[in-house]
C-alpha positions in Angstrom: 101.5 162.7 333.1 100.5 161.1 329.3 102.2 157.6 330.7 99.8 157.4 333.4 96.8 157.8 331.2 98.0 155.0 328.7 98.4 152.6 331.2 95.6 152.9 333.1 93.8 153.2 329.5 95.2 149.4 329.0 94.6 148.9 332.5 91.0 149.1 331.9 91.6 147.2 328.6 92.4 143.9 329.8 89.7 144.3 332.5 91.1 143.3 335.8 91.9 140.5 333.4 96.0 139.8 333.5 98.4 140.8 335.6 99.8 143.5 337.0 102.7 142.6 334.7 100.7 142.9 331.5 101.2 145.9 330.5 104.8 146.8 331.0 105.2 143.2 328.1 103.0 144.9 325.8 104.2 148.4 325.8 108.1 146.6 324.8 106.3 144.3 322.0 107.2 141.4 323.6 106.3 138.4 321.0 105.4 136.0 322.9 102.6 134.1 322.5 100.4 135.2 325.4 101.4 139.1 325.0 100.6 139.2 321.0 96.9 137.0 321.8 96.0 140.2 324.7 96.1 142.8 321.4 93.7 140.7 319.8 91.8 139.6 322.3 91.6 143.0 324.3 92.4 145.8 321.1 95.2 147.1 322.2 97.1 147.1 319.3 97.5 150.7 319.3 100.0 150.6 322.1 101.8 147.2 321.2 105.3 148.2 321.2 105.6 151.8 321.7 107.9 151.8 323.9 110.6 149.2 323.4 113.2 149.9 325.2 111.0 150.3 328.9 113.0 149.7 331.4 111.2 147.6 334.2 112.3 150.2 337.3 110.7 153.1 335.2 107.6 151.6 334.6 107.7 149.7 338.4 108.3 153.4 339.1 105.3 154.9 337.2 103.5 152.3 338.5 103.9 153.2 342.5 102.8 156.6 341.4 99.1 154.8 340.2 98.9 153.1 343.3 99.7 156.2 345.9 97.2 158.2 344.1 94.7 155.8 344.1 94.0 154.8 341.0 94.8 151.4 341.2 95.0 148.4 344.2 97.6 145.4 343.4 96.3 142.2 344.7 98.3 139.1 346.6 97.9 137.3 343.3 99.7 139.8 341.1 96.5 141.2 339.7 94.9 144.8 339.9 91.6 146.2 340.4 90.9 149.9 338.8 90.0 152.7 341.8 86.7 154.0 341.2 89.1 157.5 340.7 91.1 155.5 337.8 87.4 154.7 335.7 86.3 158.3 335.9 89.4 159.5 334.3 89.8 157.3 332.1 86.2 158.2 330.5 87.5 162.2 330.7 90.4 161.4 329.6 92.0 162.7 326.0 95.0 159.8 324.6 97.6 160.2 321.9 96.8 158.2 318.5 99.5 155.6 317.8 99.8 152.9 315.6 102.5 150.6 317.0 100.7 147.0 316.4 102.4 148.7 312.4 105.2 150.5 313.7 107.0 148.8 316.7 109.9 151.3 316.8 110.7 152.0 313.1 108.5 155.1 313.1 112.7 156.0 314.7 114.5 154.9 311.4 111.8 157.2 309.2 113.4 160.3 311.5 117.1 158.9 312.1 116.7 159.4 307.7 115.2 162.7 307.8 117.2 164.0 310.3 120.8 162.8 307.9 118.7 164.0 304.8 117.7 167.6 306.5 121.4 168.2 308.0 123.2 167.2 304.6 120.7 169.4 303.2 121.3 172.7 305.0 125.4 172.1 305.0 125.1 171.9 301.1 123.2 175.1 301.5 126.4 176.9 303.1 128.9 174.9 301.0 130.3 173.9 304.1 129.8 170.0 303.4 132.2 168.3 306.2 130.6 167.2 309.3 130.4 165.1 311.7 126.5 163.4 310.9 124.0 163.4 313.4 123.1 159.9 312.5 126.0 157.3 313.4 124.3 154.2 312.2 126.0 152.3 309.0 123.0 152.0 307.1 121.1 155.1 307.9 124.6 156.8 306.4 124.2 154.6 303.1 120.6 154.8 302.7 120.9 158.5 302.7 123.5 158.2 300.2 121.6 156.5 298.3 118.2 158.9 298.8 120.3 161.9 298.2 122.4 160.6 294.8 118.8 159.5 293.2 117.1 162.8 293.7 119.9 165.0 291.6 120.5 166.7 295.1 123.5 168.7 293.8 121.9 170.7 291.5 120.2 172.4 294.3 116.4 172.1 294.2 116.3 169.0 296.4 115.9 171.4 300.1 112.8 173.4 298.9 111.4 171.0 297.5 111.7 168.3 300.7 110.7 171.9 302.6 107.5 172.0 300.7 106.8 168.4 301.4 107.4 168.6 305.3 105.4 171.6 306.0 102.5 170.7 303.5 102.3 167.2 305.1 102.5 168.1 308.6 100.2 170.7 307.8 97.4 168.4 306.8 98.1 165.5 309.6 95.9 165.7 312.5 98.4 166.4 314.8 99.1 169.1 317.8 100.8 171.5 317.4 103.7 170.7 320.7 104.0 167.3 318.2 105.2 168.9 315.6 107.1 171.8 317.0 108.8 168.2 319.0 109.5 167.2 315.6 111.3 170.3 314.9 112.7 170.8 317.5 114.8 167.5 317.1 115.7 168.7 313.8 119.6 169.3 312.8 121.4 172.0 310.6 124.2 174.0 310.2 125.7 175.2 313.0 121.7 174.4 314.2 122.1 171.1 316.6 118.8 169.9 317.0 117.4 169.8 320.9 118.3 167.3 323.6 115.0 165.0 325.0 116.0 167.8 328.6 116.2 170.7 326.5 112.7 170.5 324.9 111.0 169.3 328.4 112.8 172.3 330.1 110.9 174.5 326.8 107.7 173.2 326.6 107.5 172.4 330.7 106.7 168.6 329.7 108.3 165.6 331.4 111.0 163.6 329.5 108.2 160.5 329.2 105.5 162.4 327.7 107.7 164.1 325.5 108.3 161.2 323.7 105.3 160.1 323.5 103.9 162.4 321.8 106.9 162.3 319.8 105.6 158.8 318.8 101.6 159.3 318.3 103.2 162.1 315.9 105.9 159.8 314.2 102.7 157.2 313.6 99.6 159.7 312.5 102.3 161.8 310.2 103.9 158.8 308.1 100.3 157.0 308.0 99.1 160.4 306.5 102.5 159.7 304.0 101.8 156.5 303.0 98.0 157.7 302.2 99.1 160.2 300.3 101.9 159.3 298.7 101.5 160.9 295.2 101.5 164.6 296.9 104.9 163.3 299.0 107.2 161.7 296.6 110.4 162.9 298.4 109.2 161.4 302.1 106.9 158.8 300.5 110.5 157.2 299.6 111.5 157.5 303.5 108.7 155.4 304.6 108.1 153.1 302.0 109.7 150.1 304.2 109.0 151.8 307.9 105.6 150.6 307.6 104.8 146.7 309.1 103.4 145.0 306.5 103.3 141.1 307.3 102.9 141.9 311.5 102.6 138.0 311.8 106.1 136.7 313.8 108.1 134.6 311.4 107.1 131.3 312.4 103.6 132.5 312.2 104.0 133.3 308.8 105.1 130.4 308.2 102.3 128.0 309.3 99.6 130.8 308.3 101.7 130.1 304.1 100.1 126.7 305.0 97.2 127.2 305.9 96.2 129.7 303.3 97.1 127.0 300.4 94.9 124.6 302.0 96.5 122.8 304.6 94.9 121.4 308.1 96.1 123.0 311.3 96.5 118.9 312.1 98.8 118.3 308.6 100.5 121.3 309.2 101.6 120.7 312.8 103.0 117.9 311.2 104.9 119.4 308.7 106.1 122.1 311.0 106.9 119.9 313.6 104.8 121.3 316.5 102.6 120.5 318.9 98.8 122.0 317.4 98.7 124.6 320.5 101.6 126.3 318.4 99.9 126.5 315.3 96.7 127.0 316.5 98.5 130.4 317.8 99.5 131.1 314.4 96.4 130.5 313.6 94.8 133.0 316.0 97.5 135.5 315.1 96.5 134.8 311.6 93.0 135.7 312.5 94.3 138.7 314.1 95.9 140.2 311.0 94.8 139.1 307.9 91.3 140.9 307.4 89.3 138.3 304.8 89.9 135.8 307.6 86.5 133.5 308.6 86.7 132.6 311.6 83.2 130.7 310.6 85.5 128.1 309.4 86.1 126.7 313.0 83.0 128.6 314.4 79.8 129.2 313.5 78.2 131.9 312.7 75.8 130.9 315.7 78.1 130.3 318.4 80.0 133.2 317.5 77.2 135.4 318.7 76.5 133.3 321.0 80.7 133.9 322.9 80.6 137.7 322.3 76.7 137.7 323.9 78.5 136.1 326.9 81.4 138.5 326.8 78.6 141.5 327.1 76.3 139.8 329.8 79.7 138.4 332.0 81.7 141.6 331.2 85.2 139.6 330.8 87.1 137.9 327.8 88.4 135.0 330.9 88.7 131.7 328.4 87.3 129.8 331.4 84.5 131.7 332.2 83.2 131.8 328.2 84.0 127.9 328.2 81.9 127.5 331.1 79.0 129.4 329.6 79.5 127.5 325.5 81.3 123.9 326.8 80.9 122.6 324.0 83.6 125.3 322.0 87.1 124.9 322.5 89.6 127.4 324.4 91.2 127.9 320.3 87.3 128.5 318.9 87.1 130.8 321.6 90.4 132.4 321.1 89.8 132.8 317.5 86.3 134.6 318.2 87.7 136.6 321.2 90.8 138.3 319.0 88.8 139.2 316.0 87.3 141.5 317.9 83.4 140.7 315.5 80.6 142.6 317.6 77.0 141.1 317.7 74.3 142.2 315.2 71.4 143.7 316.1 
């Protein structure tokens, strides 16, 4: 099961240093300081927020399966251990490619736009412009109206142009055939309703959770391809323009980042925003995770960065408490900065 593979990969990355609940918060995209920093420290950007509607009951149910199948042992303190069987499976498994950090559910907005456009153009070709729209959200309907008008849908050329873009973009995107089929089966047209998850599950013999994960991964890869080759796919590019998150920082972290980038120190930002120093430090760590040009050496020397990363390798841990014992002259803030950036020790 794909969902089990994802859970095992997250547990593996956490290296038994987080509680049994940590993957649940990560998959739902919880915006707490702890979860966001775990993304950077344990390099889990791809899985963040891919299942924002995941219920605790569903999570616990699938967790129980992993425990019963002897992949996982839960300890009394709420932490866990991966078994040898789990480690062997992780080494052998091939996982789907996600980009959760940059989409966080927005991929569904893109497909809502696309599906309503396809439905509308299909009915136009059949000269039947009275139909029940597949998408009920007013903002999707309004966006679609604007798109159709801007691209002169009434002259009859838009349908063929969009079809060519869909076929060509999917053909050159690294998505397995199953993913492409799922995307197409979800589309509706004139006298042709898109299939439900249950119907597709029966048709391709895959459970609904794995179907939806395959669908999400396919959307992430497809949108990324459209963005990279926007000149080749101008119509699809209009649909994805505002879908990928350009600034992944939380609202509060963004405000602190603006002040920091304008030359204010952490202490000054704390006074200006009337927030605790620890909160501003959380924001700076989040900035370090997301800003490629962020220079950790303004807070930690290059020599100390190497010491921390060497300790990570030597002790096979990212626990701050353990690392602080190895490099006690560094603060927890400095340690989190180094881990969030994920630099490697040079040979």
